[in-house]
DSSP file (Angstrom, degrees, kcal/mol; ACC not computed):
  #  RESIDUE AA STRUCTURE BP1 BP2  ACC     N-H-->O    O-->H-N    N-H-->O    O-->H-N    TCO  KAPPA ALPHA  PHI   PSI    X-CA   Y-CA   Z-CA
    1    1 A M     >        0   0    0      0, 0.0     4,-2.6     0, 0.0     5,-0.1   0.000 360.0 360.0 360.0 -22.9    5.0  109.0  163.3
    2    2 A A  H  >  +     0   0    0      2,-0.2     4,-3.5     1,-0.2     5,-0.2   0.916 360.0  52.2 -70.4 -43.9    5.2  111.3  160.3
    3    3 A V  H  > S+     0   0    0      1,-0.2     4,-2.7     2,-0.2    -1,-0.2   0.876 109.7  48.5 -62.4 -37.3    6.9  113.7  162.6
    4    4 A E  H  > S+     0   0    0      2,-0.2     4,-3.5     1,-0.2     5,-0.2   0.945 112.9  46.8 -57.4 -50.9    9.3  111.0  163.5
    5    5 A L  H  X S+     0   0    0     -4,-2.6     4,-3.3     1,-0.2    -2,-0.2   0.902 113.0  49.1 -59.3 -44.3    9.9  110.1  160.0
    6    6 A L  H  X S+     0   0    0     -4,-3.5     4,-2.3     2,-0.2    -1,-0.2   0.904 113.3  48.2 -71.5 -35.4   10.3  113.8  159.1
    7    7 A G  H  X S+     0   0    0     -4,-2.7     4,-2.9    -5,-0.2    -2,-0.2   0.930 112.9  48.5 -51.1 -52.1   12.8  114.1  162.1
    8    8 A L  H  X S+     0   0    0     -4,-3.5     4,-2.7     1,-0.2    -2,-0.2   0.872 110.9  50.1 -64.7 -38.4   14.6  111.1  160.9
    9    9 A S  H  X S+     0   0    0     -4,-3.3     4,-2.6    -5,-0.2    -1,-0.2   0.898 110.8  48.9 -68.0 -39.2   14.7  112.4  157.4
   10   10 A K  H  X S+     0   0    0     -4,-2.3     4,-2.7     2,-0.2    -2,-0.2   0.912 112.4  47.9 -61.7 -44.5   16.1  115.7  158.6
   11   11 A F  H  X S+     0   0    0     -4,-2.9     4,-3.3     2,-0.2     5,-0.2   0.938 112.0  51.5 -64.2 -45.2   18.7  113.8  160.7
   12   12 A K  H  X S+     0   0    0     -4,-2.7     4,-3.2     1,-0.2    -2,-0.2   0.917 111.4  47.3 -56.1 -45.4   19.6  111.6  157.7
   13   13 A L  H  X S+     0   0    0     -4,-2.6     4,-2.6     2,-0.2    -1,-0.2   0.907 114.2  45.5 -60.0 -43.8   20.0  114.7  155.6
   14   14 A Q  H  X S+     0   0    0     -4,-2.7     4,-2.9     2,-0.2    -2,-0.2   0.911 113.5  50.1 -66.6 -39.6   22.1  116.3  158.2
   15   15 A L  H  X S+     0   0    0     -4,-3.3     4,-3.8     2,-0.2     5,-0.2   0.950 110.9  49.3 -61.6 -50.6   24.1  113.2  158.6
   16   16 A L  H  X S+     0   0    0     -4,-3.2     4,-2.8     1,-0.2    -2,-0.2   0.898 111.0  51.2 -50.8 -41.9   24.6  112.9  154.7
   17   17 A A  H  X S+     0   0    0     -4,-2.6     4,-2.6     2,-0.2    -1,-0.2   0.905 110.1  47.8 -68.6 -36.3   25.7  116.5  154.8
   18   18 A L  H  X S+     0   0    0     -4,-2.9     4,-3.0     2,-0.2     5,-0.2   0.926 113.0  48.9 -67.7 -41.7   28.2  115.8  157.6
   19   19 A V  H  X S+     0   0    0     -4,-3.8     4,-2.6     1,-0.2    -2,-0.2   0.949 112.4  47.8 -61.7 -44.1   29.6  112.6  155.7
   20   20 A S  H  X S+     0   0    0     -4,-2.8     4,-2.2    -5,-0.2    -1,-0.2   0.903 113.9  48.7 -63.2 -39.2   29.9  114.6  152.5
   21   21 A E  H  X S+     0   0    0     -4,-2.6     4,-2.6     2,-0.2    -1,-0.2   0.873 110.5  49.0 -55.9 -45.0   31.7  117.3  154.4
   22   22 A A  H  X S+     0   0    0     -4,-3.0     4,-2.6     2,-0.2    -2,-0.2   0.851 113.4  47.6 -68.8 -32.3   34.0  114.9  156.2
   23   23 A R  H  X S+     0   0    0     -4,-2.6     4,-2.9    -5,-0.2    -2,-0.2   0.929 111.2  50.8 -73.7 -35.7   34.8  113.3  152.8
   24   24 A D  H  X S+     0   0    0     -4,-2.2     4,-3.1     1,-0.2    -2,-0.2   0.910 112.2  47.3 -65.0 -41.4   35.4  116.7  151.3
   25   25 A L  H  X S+     0   0    0     -4,-2.6     4,-3.2     2,-0.2    -1,-0.2   0.917 109.6  53.1 -66.1 -38.1   37.7  117.5  154.3
   26   26 A R  H  X S+     0   0    0     -4,-2.6     4,-2.7     2,-0.2    -2,-0.2   0.948 113.0  44.6 -57.9 -51.4   39.5  114.2  153.8
   27   27 A K  H  X S+     0   0    0     -4,-2.9     4,-2.9     2,-0.2    -2,-0.2   0.931 113.0  50.3 -59.0 -46.5   40.1  115.1  150.1
   28   28 A Q  H  X S+     0   0    0     -4,-3.1     4,-3.1     1,-0.2     5,-0.3   0.956 113.0  46.4 -56.1 -51.5   41.1  118.6  151.0
   29   29 A Q  H  X S+     0   0    0     -4,-3.2     4,-2.2     1,-0.2    -1,-0.2   0.859 114.0  49.0 -65.0 -33.3   43.6  117.1  153.6
   30   30 A Q  H  X S+     0   0    0     -4,-2.7     4,-2.9     2,-0.2    -1,-0.2   0.888 112.3  46.9 -69.9 -36.8   44.8  114.6  151.0
   31   31 A I  H  X S+     0   0    0     -4,-2.9     4,-2.9     1,-0.2     5,-0.2   0.927 112.2  50.0 -67.9 -40.7   45.3  117.4  148.4
   32   32 A E  H  X S+     0   0    0     -4,-3.1     4,-3.4     2,-0.2     5,-0.2   0.906 112.4  49.3 -62.8 -38.2   47.1  119.6  151.0
   33   33 A A  H  X S+     0   0    0     -4,-2.2     4,-3.1    -5,-0.3    -1,-0.2   0.961 111.5  49.2 -62.8 -45.0   49.4  116.5  151.9
   34   34 A D  H  X S+     0   0    0     -4,-2.9     4,-2.4     1,-0.2    -2,-0.2   0.894 111.8  46.1 -61.4 -38.6   50.0  116.0  148.3
   35   35 A Y  H  X S+     0   0    0     -4,-2.9     4,-3.3     2,-0.2    -1,-0.2   0.907 111.8  52.9 -72.0 -38.4   50.9  119.6  147.7
   36   36 A S  H  X S+     0   0    0     -4,-3.4     4,-2.5    -5,-0.2    -2,-0.2   0.937 111.1  48.6 -56.9 -40.6   53.1  119.6  150.9
   37   37 A K  H  X S+     0   0    0     -4,-3.1     4,-2.3    -5,-0.2    -2,-0.2   0.943 113.4  45.7 -59.9 -47.4   54.9  116.6  149.4
   38   38 A Q  H  X S+     0   0    0     -4,-2.4     4,-3.0     1,-0.2    -2,-0.2   0.894 112.0  51.2 -64.3 -43.8   55.3  118.3  146.1
   39   39 A L  H  X S+     0   0    0     -4,-3.3     4,-1.7     1,-0.2    -1,-0.2   0.861 110.7  48.7 -60.2 -39.0   56.5  121.4  147.8
   40   40 A Q  H  X S+     0   0    0     -4,-2.5     4,-2.5     2,-0.2    -2,-0.2   0.901 110.8  49.8 -65.2 -43.2   59.0  119.5  149.8
   41   41 A E  H  X S+     0   0    0     -4,-2.3     4,-2.6     2,-0.2    -2,-0.2   0.929 112.5  49.2 -62.4 -47.7   60.2  117.7  146.6
   42   42 A L  H  X S+     0   0    0     -4,-3.0     4,-2.5     2,-0.2    -1,-0.2   0.848 110.0  49.9 -60.4 -36.5   60.5  121.1  144.8
   43   43 A R  H  X S+     0   0    0     -4,-1.7     4,-3.3     2,-0.2    -1,-0.2   0.943 112.0  49.6 -62.4 -49.6   62.4  122.5  147.8
   44   44 A S  H  X S+     0   0    0     -4,-2.5     4,-2.5     1,-0.2    -2,-0.2   0.909 113.3  45.0 -59.0 -44.5   64.7  119.5  147.6
   45   45 A E  H  X S+     0   0    0     -4,-2.6     4,-2.7     2,-0.2    -1,-0.2   0.879 111.8  52.2 -68.9 -33.3   65.2  120.0  143.9
   46   46 A L  H  X S+     0   0    0     -4,-2.5     4,-3.1     2,-0.2    -2,-0.2   0.934 110.8  47.9 -63.6 -47.9   65.8  123.7  144.3
   47   47 A A  H  X S+     0   0    0     -4,-3.3     4,-2.4     2,-0.2    -2,-0.2   0.914 112.9  48.3 -56.0 -43.4   68.5  122.9  147.0
   48   48 A S  H  X S+     0   0    0     -4,-2.5     4,-2.5     1,-0.2    -2,-0.2   0.917 112.5  50.2 -65.8 -43.7   70.1  120.3  144.6
   49   49 A R  H  X S+     0   0    0     -4,-2.7     4,-2.9     1,-0.2    -1,-0.2   0.936 109.8  49.9 -65.2 -45.8   70.0  122.9  141.8
   50   50 A D  H  X S+     0   0    0     -4,-3.1     4,-2.1     1,-0.2    -1,-0.2   0.923 112.0  47.9 -61.0 -41.9   71.6  125.6  144.0
   51   51 A E  H  X S+     0   0    0     -4,-2.4     4,-2.2     2,-0.2    -1,-0.2   0.904 111.9  47.8 -62.0 -42.7   74.3  123.3  144.9
   52   52 A L  H  X S+     0   0    0     -4,-2.5     4,-3.3     1,-0.2    -2,-0.2   0.922 112.9  51.2 -61.1 -47.2   74.9  122.2  141.4
   53   53 A Q  H  X S+     0   0    0     -4,-2.9     4,-2.3     1,-0.2    -2,-0.2   0.821 108.4  49.9 -56.4 -39.4   74.9  125.9  140.4
   54   54 A M  H  X S+     0   0    0     -4,-2.1     4,-3.2     2,-0.2    -1,-0.2   0.903 112.4  47.8 -65.2 -48.4   77.4  126.7  143.1
   55   55 A K  H  X S+     0   0    0     -4,-2.2     4,-2.9     2,-0.2     5,-0.2   0.954 112.3  50.0 -62.5 -49.9   79.6  123.7  141.9
   56   56 A L  H  X S+     0   0    0     -4,-3.3     4,-2.7     2,-0.2    -1,-0.2   0.914 110.3  48.8 -56.2 -44.7   79.3  124.9  138.2
   57   57 A E  H  X S+     0   0    0     -4,-2.3     4,-2.5     1,-0.2    -1,-0.2   0.947 111.8  51.8 -63.4 -42.9   80.2  128.6  139.2
   58   58 A S  H  X S+     0   0    0     -4,-3.2     4,-2.2     1,-0.2    -2,-0.2   0.893 111.4  44.8 -55.8 -42.3   83.2  127.2  141.1
   59   59 A R  H  X S+     0   0    0     -4,-2.9     4,-2.3     2,-0.2    -1,-0.2   0.855 112.2  51.8 -67.1 -35.2   84.3  125.2  138.1
   60   60 A V  H  X S+     0   0    0     -4,-2.7     4,-2.6    -5,-0.2    -2,-0.2   0.904 110.8  49.8 -70.9 -37.1   83.8  128.2  135.7
   61   61 A K  H  X S+     0   0    0     -4,-2.5     4,-2.2     2,-0.2    -2,-0.2   0.945 111.0  49.3 -69.2 -44.4   85.9  130.4  138.1
   62   62 A Y  H  X S+     0   0    0     -4,-2.2     4,-2.2     1,-0.2    -2,-0.2   0.872 113.1  47.4 -58.1 -40.2   88.7  127.7  138.2
   63   63 A L  H  X S+     0   0    0     -4,-2.3     4,-3.3     2,-0.2    -1,-0.2   0.892 108.5  53.2 -68.2 -41.5   88.6  127.5  134.4
   64   64 A E  H  X S+     0   0    0     -4,-2.6     4,-2.9     1,-0.2    -2,-0.2   0.931 111.6  46.8 -54.7 -50.6   88.7  131.2  134.1
   65   65 A N  H  X S+     0   0    0     -4,-2.2     4,-2.3     2,-0.2    -2,-0.2   0.883 112.6  48.1 -64.5 -38.9   91.8  131.3  136.3
   66   66 A E  H  X S+     0   0    0     -4,-2.2     4,-2.7     1,-0.2     5,-0.2   0.968 111.0  54.0 -65.2 -44.9   93.5  128.3  134.4
   67   67 A N  H  X S+     0   0    0     -4,-3.3     4,-2.5     1,-0.2    -2,-0.2   0.919 108.3  48.1 -54.5 -45.2   92.6  130.2  131.1
   68   68 A E  H  X S+     0   0    0     -4,-2.9     4,-1.9     1,-0.2    -1,-0.2   0.932 113.5  47.6 -58.6 -43.5   94.4  133.4  132.5
   69   69 A L  H  X S+     0   0    0     -4,-2.3     4,-2.2     1,-0.2    -1,-0.2   0.882 111.4  49.7 -70.8 -32.8   97.4  131.5  133.5
   70   70 A L  H  X S+     0   0    0     -4,-2.7     4,-2.7     1,-0.2    -1,-0.2   0.906 110.4  51.0 -70.1 -39.7   97.5  129.7  130.1
   71   71 A E  H  X S+     0   0    0     -4,-2.5     4,-1.9    -5,-0.2    -1,-0.2   0.818 110.0  49.8 -66.1 -29.9   97.2  133.0  128.3
   72   72 A E  H  X S+     0   0    0     -4,-1.9     4,-3.0    -5,-0.2    -2,-0.2   0.931 112.4  47.5 -69.8 -44.5  100.2  134.4  130.4
   73   73 A K  H  X S+     0   0    0     -4,-2.2     4,-2.7     1,-0.2    -2,-0.2   0.910 112.5  49.5 -70.6 -40.4  102.3  131.2  129.5
   74   74 A E  H  X S+     0   0    0     -4,-2.7     4,-2.3     2,-0.2    -1,-0.2   0.917 111.7  48.2 -64.7 -41.0  101.4  131.6  125.8
   75   75 A K  H  X S+     0   0    0     -4,-1.9     4,-2.5     2,-0.2    -2,-0.2   0.939 113.9  47.0 -63.2 -45.7  102.4  135.3  126.0
   76   76 A D  H  X S+     0   0    0     -4,-3.0     4,-2.1     1,-0.2    -2,-0.2   0.903 113.6  49.4 -60.0 -42.0  105.7  134.3  127.8
   77   77 A L  H  X S+     0   0    0     -4,-2.7     4,-2.8     2,-0.2    -1,-0.2   0.859 108.0  51.5 -61.6 -42.4  106.3  131.6  125.2
   78   78 A K  H  X S+     0   0    0     -4,-2.3     4,-3.0     2,-0.2     5,-0.2   0.934 111.3  48.6 -66.5 -47.6  105.7  133.8  122.3
   79   79 A E  H  X S+     0   0    0     -4,-2.5     4,-2.3     1,-0.2    -2,-0.2   0.916 112.0  48.8 -54.7 -43.1  108.2  136.3  123.7
   80   80 A T  H  X S+     0   0    0     -4,-2.1     4,-2.8     2,-0.2    -2,-0.2   0.915 112.6  48.2 -68.0 -46.7  110.7  133.5  124.2
   81   81 A I  H  X S+     0   0    0     -4,-2.8     4,-3.1     2,-0.2     5,-0.3   0.959 113.0  47.5 -55.6 -51.8  110.1  132.2  120.6
   82   82 A N  H  X S+     0   0    0     -4,-3.0     4,-2.4     1,-0.2    -2,-0.2   0.895 112.9  49.1 -69.1 -39.1  110.5  135.8  119.1
   83   83 A G  H  X S+     0   0    0     -4,-2.3     4,-2.4    -5,-0.2    -1,-0.2   0.935 113.2  47.8 -63.7 -47.9  113.7  136.2  121.3
   84   84 A L  H  X S+     0   0    0     -4,-2.8     4,-2.6     2,-0.2    -2,-0.2   0.900 112.2  49.2 -52.0 -50.5  115.0  132.7  120.0
   85   85 A L  H  X S+     0   0    0     -4,-3.1     4,-2.6     1,-0.2    -1,-0.2   0.867 110.1  50.4 -69.1 -33.4  114.2  133.7  116.4
   86   86 A L  H  X S+     0   0    0     -4,-2.4     4,-2.1    -5,-0.3    -2,-0.2   0.924 113.2  47.2 -67.9 -39.8  116.0  137.0  116.9
   87   87 A S  H  X S+     0   0    0     -4,-2.4     4,-2.2     2,-0.2    -2,-0.2   0.889 110.1  51.3 -61.9 -40.5  119.0  135.2  118.2
   88   88 A R  H  X S+     0   0    0     -4,-2.6     4,-2.4     2,-0.2    -2,-0.2   0.920 110.6  48.6 -66.3 -45.9  119.0  132.7  115.5
   89   89 A D  H  X S+     0   0    0     -4,-2.6     4,-2.6     1,-0.2    -2,-0.2   0.857 111.3  49.4 -60.3 -35.6  118.9  135.5  112.9
   90   90 A A  H  X S+     0   0    0     -4,-2.1     4,-2.3     2,-0.2    -1,-0.2   0.866 112.6  48.8 -73.3 -33.0  121.8  137.3  114.5
   91   91 A F  H  X S+     0   0    0     -4,-2.2     4,-2.7     2,-0.2    -2,-0.2   0.909 111.6  49.1 -70.7 -37.1  123.8  133.9  114.6
   92   92 A V  H  X S+     0   0    0     -4,-2.4     4,-2.6     2,-0.2    -2,-0.2   0.951 112.6  47.3 -68.3 -43.6  123.0  133.3  111.0
   93   93 A R  H  X S+     0   0    0     -4,-2.6     4,-2.7     2,-0.2    -2,-0.2   0.934 115.3  45.9 -53.4 -48.8  124.1  136.8  110.0
   94   94 A H  H  X S+     0   0    0     -4,-2.3     4,-2.6     1,-0.2    -2,-0.2   0.847 114.5  49.0 -61.6 -42.3  127.3  136.4  112.2
   95   95 A Y  H  X S+     0   0    0     -4,-2.7     4,-2.6     2,-0.2    -1,-0.2   0.901 112.5  47.3 -66.9 -45.3  127.8  132.9  110.6
   96   96 A E  H  X S+     0   0    0     -4,-2.6     4,-2.2     2,-0.2    -2,-0.2   0.878 113.4  47.3 -73.8 -36.8  127.4  134.2  107.1
   97   97 A D  H  X S+     0   0    0     -4,-2.7     4,-2.2     2,-0.2    -2,-0.2   0.931 113.4  47.8 -65.1 -44.7  129.7  137.1  107.7
   98   98 A S  H  X S+     0   0    0     -4,-2.6     4,-3.5     1,-0.2     5,-0.3   0.937 112.2  52.7 -59.9 -46.3  132.4  134.8  109.3
   99   99 A S  H  X S+     0   0    0     -4,-2.6     4,-2.1     1,-0.2    -1,-0.2   0.887 108.8  47.0 -63.1 -37.1  132.0  132.4  106.4
  100  100 A C  H  X S+     0   0    0     -4,-2.2     4,-1.7     2,-0.2    -1,-0.2   0.852 113.4  48.3 -70.8 -31.9  132.5  135.1  103.8
  101  101 A A  H  X S+     0   0    0     -4,-2.2     4,-2.8     2,-0.2    -2,-0.2   0.952 114.3  48.3 -64.7 -49.1  135.7  136.4  105.8
  102  102 A L  H  X S+     0   0    0     -4,-3.5     4,-3.0     1,-0.2     5,-0.2   0.910 110.3  50.0 -61.9 -43.1  136.9  132.8  105.9
  103  103 A K  H  X S+     0   0    0     -4,-2.1     4,-2.0    -5,-0.3    -1,-0.2   0.940 111.8  49.8 -59.5 -46.1  136.2  132.2  102.2
  104  104 A G  H  X S+     0   0    0     -4,-1.7     4,-2.3     2,-0.2    -2,-0.2   0.922 113.6  45.4 -58.1 -49.2  138.2  135.5  101.5
  105  105 A T  H  X S+     0   0    0     -4,-2.8     4,-2.7     1,-0.2    -1,-0.2   0.886 113.1  50.2 -65.4 -37.0  141.1  134.3  103.7
  106  106 A I  H  X S+     0   0    0     -4,-3.0     4,-1.8     2,-0.2    -1,-0.2   0.832 112.3  46.5 -66.9 -34.8  141.0  130.9  102.1
  107  107 A Q  H  X S+     0   0    0     -4,-2.0     4,-2.3    -5,-0.2    -1,-0.2   0.858 111.4  51.3 -72.8 -40.0  141.1  132.4   98.7
  108  108 A M  H  X S+     0   0    0     -4,-2.3     4,-2.4     2,-0.2    -2,-0.2   0.942 113.8  47.7 -70.2 -48.6  143.9  134.8   99.6
  109  109 A K  H  X S+     0   0    0     -4,-2.7     4,-2.6     1,-0.2    -2,-0.2   0.815 106.3  53.4 -59.9 -34.0  145.8  131.8  100.9
  110  110 A D  H  X S+     0   0    0     -4,-1.8     4,-2.7     2,-0.2    -1,-0.2   0.909 111.8  47.8 -60.3 -51.2  145.2  129.7   97.9
  111  111 A R  H  X S+     0   0    0     -4,-2.3     4,-2.4     2,-0.2    -2,-0.2   0.928 110.8  49.9 -60.1 -42.7  146.6  132.5   95.8
  112  112 A S  H  X S+     0   0    0     -4,-2.4     4,-2.7     1,-0.2    -2,-0.2   0.915 112.5  47.9 -65.5 -42.2  149.6  132.9   98.1
  113  113 A I  H  X S+     0   0    0     -4,-2.6     4,-2.4     2,-0.2    -1,-0.2   0.875 111.1  51.3 -66.7 -32.8  150.2  129.0   97.9
  114  114 A A  H  X S+     0   0    0     -4,-2.7     4,-1.6     2,-0.2    -2,-0.2   0.923 112.7  46.2 -71.0 -37.8  149.8  129.2   94.0
  115  115 A V  H  X S+     0   0    0     -4,-2.4     4,-2.6     2,-0.2     3,-0.3   0.954 114.0  47.5 -59.8 -52.7  152.4  132.0   93.9
  116  116 A I  H  X S+     0   0    0     -4,-2.7     4,-2.8     1,-0.3    -2,-0.2   0.847 112.6  51.0 -62.4 -40.3  154.7  130.1   96.3
  117  117 A S  H  X S+     0   0    0     -4,-2.4     4,-2.8     2,-0.2    -1,-0.3   0.835 108.9  48.4 -68.5 -36.9  154.3  127.0   94.2
  118  118 A E  H  X S+     0   0    0     -4,-1.6     4,-2.9    -3,-0.3    -2,-0.2   0.947 114.4  47.6 -67.4 -47.8  155.1  128.8   91.1
  119  119 A K  H  X S+     0   0    0     -4,-2.6     4,-2.7     2,-0.2    -2,-0.2   0.920 112.6  48.3 -54.6 -50.1  158.2  130.2   92.8
  120  120 A L  H  X S+     0   0    0     -4,-2.8     4,-3.5     2,-0.2     5,-0.3   0.962 112.6  49.1 -57.0 -53.8  159.2  126.8   94.2
  121  121 A N  H  X S+     0   0    0     -4,-2.8     4,-3.3     1,-0.3    -2,-0.2   0.927 113.0  48.3 -53.2 -47.9  158.7  125.2   90.6
  122  122 A A  H  X S+     0   0    0     -4,-2.9     4,-2.3     2,-0.2    -1,-0.3   0.895 113.2  46.0 -61.6 -41.3  160.8  128.0   89.1
  123  123 A H  H  X S+     0   0    0     -4,-2.7     4,-3.6     2,-0.2     5,-0.3   0.943 112.9  50.7 -66.4 -47.2  163.6  127.6   91.8
  124  124 A L  H  X S+     0   0    0     -4,-3.5     4,-3.1     1,-0.2    -2,-0.2   0.949 112.7  46.6 -59.4 -45.6  163.4  123.8   91.3
  125  125 A A  H  X S+     0   0    0     -4,-3.3     4,-2.6    -5,-0.3    -1,-0.2   0.920 112.7  49.7 -50.1 -47.6  163.7  124.4   87.5
  126  126 A L  H  X S+     0   0    0     -4,-2.3     4,-3.0     2,-0.2    -2,-0.2   0.894 112.8  46.1 -63.0 -44.7  166.5  126.8   88.2
  127  127 A F  H  X S+     0   0    0     -4,-3.6     4,-2.9     2,-0.2     5,-0.2   0.881 111.6  53.5 -62.4 -40.0  168.3  124.2   90.5
  128  128 A G  H  X S+     0   0    0     -4,-3.1     4,-2.4    -5,-0.3    -2,-0.2   0.927 110.7  44.2 -60.5 -45.8  167.7  121.6   87.9
  129  129 A S  H  X S+     0   0    0     -4,-2.6     4,-2.8     1,-0.2     5,-0.4   0.968 114.2  53.1 -69.9 -50.2  169.3  123.7   85.2
  130  130 A V  H  X S+     0   0    0     -4,-3.0     4,-2.2     1,-0.2    -2,-0.2   0.866 107.7  47.9 -44.8 -46.0  172.0  124.5   87.5
  131  131 A E  H  X S+     0   0    0     -4,-2.9     4,-2.3     1,-0.2    -1,-0.2   0.879 110.8  52.3 -65.9 -40.2  172.7  121.0   88.3
  132  132 A K  H  X S+     0   0    0     -4,-2.4     4,-2.0    -5,-0.2    -2,-0.2   0.888 110.7  47.9 -69.4 -33.5  172.8  120.1   84.6
  133  133 A E  H  X S+     0   0    0     -4,-2.8     4,-2.7     1,-0.2    -1,-0.2   0.861 112.6  48.9 -72.7 -28.2  175.3  122.9   83.9
  134  134 A A  H  X S+     0   0    0     -4,-2.2     4,-1.3    -5,-0.4    -2,-0.2   0.879 113.3  46.2 -78.8 -27.6  177.4  121.7   86.8
  135  135 A T  H  < S+     0   0    0     -4,-2.3    -1,-0.2     2,-0.2    -2,-0.2   0.875 114.7  48.9 -71.5 -36.0  177.2  118.1   85.5
  136  136 A A  H  < S+     0   0    0     -4,-2.0    -2,-0.2     1,-0.2    -1,-0.2   0.888 109.7  50.2 -71.6 -39.8  178.0  119.3   82.1
  137  137 A I  H  <        0   0    0     -4,-2.7    -1,-0.2     1,-0.3    -2,-0.2   0.824 360.0 360.0 -76.6 -25.0  181.0  121.4   83.3
  138  138 A K     <        0   0    0     -4,-1.3    -1,-0.3    -5,-0.2    -2,-0.2   0.456 360.0 360.0 -75.1 360.0  182.4  118.4   85.2
């Protein structure tokens, strides 16, 4: 009976070792399943991040192109503004020159009118005195 108890004890120990090993294997399998799940989640996050990065790079490229176009438009507008400013300056100079010439012409005409007015008044005075003399003679 002692041999049987010893055999039974050995069997019990082997059984306990197998149960412990089975538990360890289940734990290991659970850990591997958790790691596999985490790995899948990380891969999914990585794919999302890669997709987001591609979208952002595409957006950056679009904005860079837009910026180039805006810089070209700004350059064109500056050239147009400079051209308009030069045209305005030329117009103002021409206007000032024309205005000065017109003032000179007006002043000359005013002097001519003043001279003609004086002559006309002198002639009227002369006609008036001739008329008085003619009236006095009659």
